[in-house]
KEMI-30343 format. One record per residue (C-alpha): x, y, z. Coordinates in nm, 3 decimals, padded with zeros to 5 digits, always signed. Example, Ala and Ser with C-alpha at 12.3 -4.5 7.8 and 13.67 -1.06 7.14 Angstrom:
BEGIN
NODE        X        Y        Z
NODE  +01.230  -00.450  +00.780
NODE  +01.367  -00.106  +00.714
END
This chain:
BEGIN
NODE        X        Y        Z
NODE  -00.562  -02.130  -03.192
NODE  -00.791  -02.377  -03.045
NODE  -00.994  -02.264  -02.798
NODE  -00.951  -02.629  -02.559
NODE  -00.588  -02.635  -02.482
NODE  -00.483  -03.069  -02.400
NODE  -00.171  -02.895  -02.237
NODE  -00.372  -02.790  -01.949
NODE  -00.530  -03.114  -01.911
NODE  -00.129  -03.260  -01.966
NODE  -00.036  -03.070  -01.686
NODE  -00.327  -03.139  -01.418
NODE  -00.295  -03.535  -01.515
NODE  +00.116  -03.525  -01.429
NODE  +00.019  -03.284  -01.109
NODE  -00.206  -03.464  -00.992
NODE  -00.060  -03.760  -00.974
NODE  +00.272  -03.641  -00.856
NODE  +00.039  -03.476  -00.583
NODE  -00.123  -03.823  -00.504
NODE  +00.214  -04.014  -00.447
NODE  +00.429  -03.779  -00.216
NODE  +00.086  -03.594  +00.013
NODE  -00.101  -03.933  +00.036
NODE  +00.145  -03.965  +00.398
NODE  +00.034  -03.558  +00.493
NODE  -00.355  -03.631  +00.400
NODE  -00.386  -03.975  +00.569
NODE  -00.253  -03.783  +00.893
NODE  -00.508  -03.506  +00.820
NODE  -00.767  -03.721  +00.831
NODE  -00.701  -04.024  +01.092
NODE  -00.724  -03.609  +01.344
NODE  -00.986  -03.479  +01.170
NODE  -01.223  -03.784  +01.172
NODE  -01.017  -03.969  +01.426
NODE  -01.043  -04.000  +01.791
NODE  -00.706  -03.951  +02.053
NODE  -00.446  -03.811  +01.863
NODE  -00.401  -03.540  +02.049
NODE  -00.199  -03.391  +01.773
NODE  -00.024  -03.458  +01.440
NODE  +00.300  -03.616  +01.602
NODE  +00.149  -03.846  +01.833
NODE  -00.093  -03.918  +01.541
NODE  +00.231  -04.010  +01.272
NODE  +00.424  -04.172  +01.557
NODE  +00.093  -04.400  +01.615
NODE  +00.023  -04.462  +01.283
NODE  +00.379  -04.619  +01.235
NODE  +00.352  -04.780  +01.558
NODE  +00.035  -04.961  +01.517
NODE  +00.020  -05.005  +01.083
NODE  +00.379  -04.911  +00.943
NODE  +00.483  -04.734  +00.684
NODE  +00.231  -04.915  +00.474
NODE  -00.052  -04.709  +00.731
NODE  +00.066  -04.396  +00.562
NODE  -00.062  -04.492  +00.230
NODE  -00.408  -04.643  +00.280
NODE  -00.675  -04.595  +00.041
NODE  -00.410  -04.393  -00.225
NODE  -00.506  -04.653  -00.508
NODE  -00.842  -04.490  -00.552
NODE  -00.717  -04.148  -00.553
NODE  -00.412  -04.240  -00.800
NODE  -00.614  -04.454  -01.072
NODE  -00.842  -04.141  -01.093
NODE  -00.664  -03.800  -00.970
NODE  -00.525  -03.852  -01.297
NODE  -00.862  -03.747  -01.466
NODE  -00.981  -03.499  -01.187
NODE  -00.662  -03.311  -01.196
NODE  -00.677  -03.294  -01.644
NODE  -01.051  -03.233  -01.620
NODE  -01.070  -02.917  -01.310
NODE  -00.782  -02.766  -01.437
NODE  -00.865  -02.779  -01.795
NODE  -01.198  -02.665  -01.755
NODE  -01.065  -02.342  -01.532
NODE  -00.901  -02.265  -01.819
NODE  -01.125  -02.320  -02.114
NODE  -01.404  -02.178  -01.915
NODE  -01.146  -01.835  -01.883
NODE  -01.078  -01.890  -02.260
NODE  -01.431  -01.916  -02.341
NODE  -01.566  -01.603  -02.095
NODE  -01.251  -01.417  -02.204
NODE  -01.353  -01.539  -02.611
NODE  -01.739  -01.385  -02.572
NODE  -01.660  -01.071  -02.324
NODE  -01.355  -00.963  -02.585
NODE  -01.394  -01.150  -02.938
NODE  -00.983  -01.255  -02.898
NODE  -00.973  -01.614  -02.601
NODE  -00.568  -01.539  -02.569
NODE  -00.667  -01.232  -02.396
NODE  -00.532  -01.143  -01.990
NODE  -00.884  -01.242  -01.831
NODE  -01.039  -00.981  -01.582
NODE  -01.122  -01.100  -01.205
NODE  -01.460  -01.212  -01.260
NODE  -01.440  -01.430  -01.544
NODE  -01.090  -01.568  -01.307
NODE  -01.388  -01.579  -01.060
NODE  -01.642  -01.753  -01.238
NODE  -01.437  -01.982  -01.399
NODE  -01.292  -02.092  -01.060
NODE  -01.644  -02.122  -00.962
NODE  -01.731  -02.397  -01.225
NODE  -01.421  -02.591  -01.174
NODE  -01.496  -02.654  -00.787
NODE  -01.880  -02.810  -00.926
NODE  -01.705  -03.016  -01.212
NODE  -01.468  -03.140  -00.871
NODE  -01.758  -03.157  -00.667
NODE  -01.891  -03.408  -00.929
NODE  -01.619  -03.637  -01.022
NODE  -01.421  -03.584  -00.663
NODE  -01.681  -03.669  -00.381
NODE  -01.677  -04.046  -00.454
NODE  -01.305  -04.076  -00.464
NODE  -01.284  -03.884  -00.149
NODE  -01.541  -04.113  +00.043
NODE  -01.375  -04.418  -00.096
NODE  -01.001  -04.290  +00.025
NODE  -01.173  -04.174  +00.384
NODE  -01.331  -04.506  +00.473
NODE  -00.988  -04.682  +00.343
NODE  -00.818  -04.455  +00.568
NODE  -01.019  -04.442  +00.869
NODE  -00.961  -04.843  +00.894
NODE  -00.706  -04.852  +01.151
NODE  -00.617  -05.268  +01.071
NODE  -00.661  -05.460  +00.723
NODE  -00.949  -05.682  +00.638
NODE  -00.880  -06.070  +00.702
NODE  -01.155  -06.267  +00.520
NODE  -01.042  -06.523  +00.740
NODE  -01.149  -06.399  +01.079
NODE  -01.581  -06.500  +01.025
NODE  -01.568  -06.531  +01.442
NODE  -01.568  -06.104  +01.434
NODE  -01.871  -05.894  +01.267
NODE  -01.702  -05.640  +01.035
NODE  -01.935  -05.408  +01.168
NODE  -01.744  -05.429  +01.548
NODE  -01.550  -05.055  +01.607
NODE  -01.182  -05.109  +01.541
NODE  -01.171  -05.422  +01.271
NODE  -01.202  -05.354  +00.902
NODE  -01.520  -05.325  +00.689
NODE  -01.379  -05.288  +00.291
NODE  -01.155  -05.532  +00.141
NODE  -01.036  -05.286  -00.087
NODE  -01.099  -04.958  -00.280
NODE  -01.378  -05.101  -00.531
NODE  -01.496  -05.313  -00.252
NODE  -01.543  -05.041  -00.017
NODE  -01.722  -04.817  -00.335
NODE  -01.972  -05.197  -00.409
NODE  -02.073  -05.166  -00.097
NODE  -02.154  -04.839  -00.015
NODE  -02.318  -04.817  -00.314
NODE  -02.527  -05.172  -00.235
NODE  -02.631  -05.048  +00.148
NODE  -02.674  -04.643  +00.052
NODE  -02.688  -04.609  -00.269
NODE  -02.586  -04.304  -00.456
NODE  -02.689  -04.052  -00.230
NODE  -02.422  -04.260  +00.005
NODE  -02.160  -04.258  -00.280
NODE  -02.203  -03.887  -00.266
NODE  -02.210  -03.809  +00.170
NODE  -02.058  -03.519  +00.184
NODE  -02.093  -03.364  -00.121
NODE  -02.254  -03.037  +00.040
NODE  -01.960  -02.988  +00.258
NODE  -01.775  -02.977  +00.014
NODE  -01.945  -02.775  -00.273
NODE  -01.874  -02.525  +00.012
NODE  -01.513  -02.653  +00.029
NODE  -01.423  -02.611  -00.314
NODE  -01.642  -02.401  -00.495
NODE  -01.502  -02.062  -00.220
NODE  -01.165  -02.273  -00.206
NODE  -01.120  -02.231  -00.604
NODE  -01.221  -01.919  -00.621
NODE  -00.956  -01.844  -00.373
NODE  -00.687  -02.068  -00.516
NODE  -00.742  -01.916  -00.828
NODE  -00.781  -01.635  -00.763
NODE  -00.485  -01.516  -00.616
NODE  -00.252  -01.789  -00.820
NODE  -00.375  -01.591  -01.142
NODE  -00.271  -01.222  -00.979
NODE  +00.047  -01.395  -00.861
NODE  +00.169  -01.522  -01.194
NODE  +00.113  -01.166  -01.318
NODE  +00.256  -00.959  -01.031
NODE  +00.610  -01.176  -01.055
NODE  +00.655  -01.274  -01.508
NODE  +00.874  -00.992  -01.626
NODE  +00.698  -00.720  -01.941
NODE  +00.773  -00.904  -02.216
NODE  +00.676  -01.260  -02.108
NODE  +00.389  -01.476  -02.225
NODE  +00.402  -01.728  -01.984
NODE  +00.565  -01.790  -01.611
NODE  +00.840  -01.941  -01.556
NODE  +00.857  -02.261  -01.366
NODE  +01.032  -02.067  -00.993
NODE  +00.710  -01.837  -00.993
NODE  +00.455  -02.103  -01.104
NODE  +00.588  -02.256  -00.778
NODE  +00.558  -01.954  -00.563
NODE  +00.274  -01.827  -00.706
NODE  +00.061  -02.161  -00.643
NODE  +00.238  -02.212  -00.297
NODE  +00.069  -01.899  -00.174
NODE  -00.280  -01.950  -00.371
NODE  -00.257  -02.321  -00.172
NODE  -00.173  -02.162  +00.194
NODE  -00.485  -01.929  +00.102
NODE  -00.735  -02.162  -00.021
NODE  -00.646  -02.383  +00.223
NODE  -00.634  -02.169  +00.523
NODE  -01.015  -02.117  +00.492
NODE  -01.158  -02.410  +00.303
NODE  -01.039  -02.667  +00.612
NODE  -01.329  -02.627  +00.846
NODE  -01.537  -02.707  +00.535
NODE  -01.298  -03.008  +00.490
NODE  -01.289  -03.140  +00.880
NODE  -01.663  -03.103  +00.802
NODE  -01.663  -03.312  +00.453
NODE  -01.405  -03.592  +00.671
NODE  -01.602  -03.665  +00.942
NODE  -01.924  -03.652  +00.754
NODE  -01.749  -03.940  +00.488
NODE  -01.589  -04.176  +00.752
NODE  -01.920  -04.175  +00.947
NODE  -02.173  -04.434  +00.829
NODE  -01.906  -04.697  +00.862
NODE  -01.997  -04.851  +01.175
NODE  -02.273  -04.608  +01.336
NODE  -02.414  -04.315  +01.214
NODE  -02.334  -03.983  +01.449
NODE  -02.473  -03.723  +01.157
NODE  -02.741  -03.666  +00.997
NODE  -02.579  -03.385  +00.770
NODE  -02.396  -03.143  +00.702
NODE  -02.584  -02.869  +00.945
NODE  -02.570  -03.125  +01.193
NODE  -02.186  -03.247  +01.200
NODE  -02.104  -02.850  +01.185
NODE  -02.350  -02.821  +01.537
NODE  -02.233  -03.106  +01.645
NODE  -01.848  -03.042  +01.641
NODE  -01.858  -02.691  +01.670
NODE  -02.055  -02.781  +02.026
NODE  -01.845  -03.097  +02.129
NODE  -01.523  -02.924  +02.027
NODE  -01.523  -02.600  +01.938
NODE  -01.358  -02.380  +01.625
NODE  -01.035  -02.535  +01.693
NODE  -01.001  -02.866  +01.708
NODE  -00.898  -03.041  +01.339
NODE  -00.728  -02.720  +01.176
NODE  -00.452  -02.928  +00.895
NODE  -00.132  -02.782  +00.979
NODE  -00.071  -03.140  +00.779
NODE  -00.296  -02.983  +00.517
NODE  -00.166  -02.688  +00.464
NODE  +00.206  -02.824  +00.465
NODE  +00.113  -03.037  +00.141
NODE  -00.042  -02.752  -00.036
NODE  +00.245  -02.543  +00.001
NODE  +00.440  -02.788  -00.134
NODE  +00.270  -02.931  -00.416
NODE  -00.023  -02.722  -00.578
NODE  +00.192  -02.539  -00.714
NODE  +00.307  -02.777  -00.982
NODE  -00.053  -02.848  -01.047
NODE  -00.137  -02.583  -01.357
NODE  +00.228  -02.555  -01.474
NODE  +00.101  -02.649  -01.823
NODE  +00.116  -02.290  -01.990
NODE  +00.200  -02.198  -02.328
NODE  +00.431  -01.930  -02.483
NODE  +00.737  -01.812  -02.431
NODE  +00.906  -01.853  -02.074
NODE  +01.194  -01.643  -01.927
END
């Protein structure tokens, strides 16, 4: 058996694309609540977006994540699974040996670092487009697009090129520190519970869990992971939305301080994101091999 299992990459590919299509409206609401102003609560945000921007407003910024999520998810889940196998090979001489907790944790951290390298530019473009409350009108030359409330970007490619030209590579990777603080522990708190619950609910004699077990384990693990990752997700969203019209934050630590001083701990808790992950994370790692029960 090859140490690199292509089905792990394929499972991430399919699951990632499905999660973007189904979950992007909730992600838009999450981003508006975290980085926007005046929405109050989730229901009011949904109604405001629908009234002002119709259904299309919920899908702003989706094309770039949809185009890249296949690579992102397949690489992250493939790296996690194959790092696990590599560690099992080193420790036990058998890549199919059940990994110990330390190996799962280390593989999760590696996957977290990889996810940040790939995902930061994608998230930045997505958030910049989600925070535009009006479509870009090229013919409107009387109003400068740098005025708050008016669009800056025509689309994902224009957004990426504009940020790269004005802010360089550092601008493309704005929010990377917050994303590292979110994803490295976040993946540990996803994959460790996921592996534990899959093993716990898989009947004896089965090599891999059945689909319902995968969904259940993924839902529980997703709730645990996002319950702890939300604070840094708020910081990441604010840093990446910053700089379109004004530069409010000097960095990750400054964003944390300003957010806490102005709003305390409760603001930005993402009900929408937790619901999304409960429904979707379980499907992203269903590519295991072996007999299903």
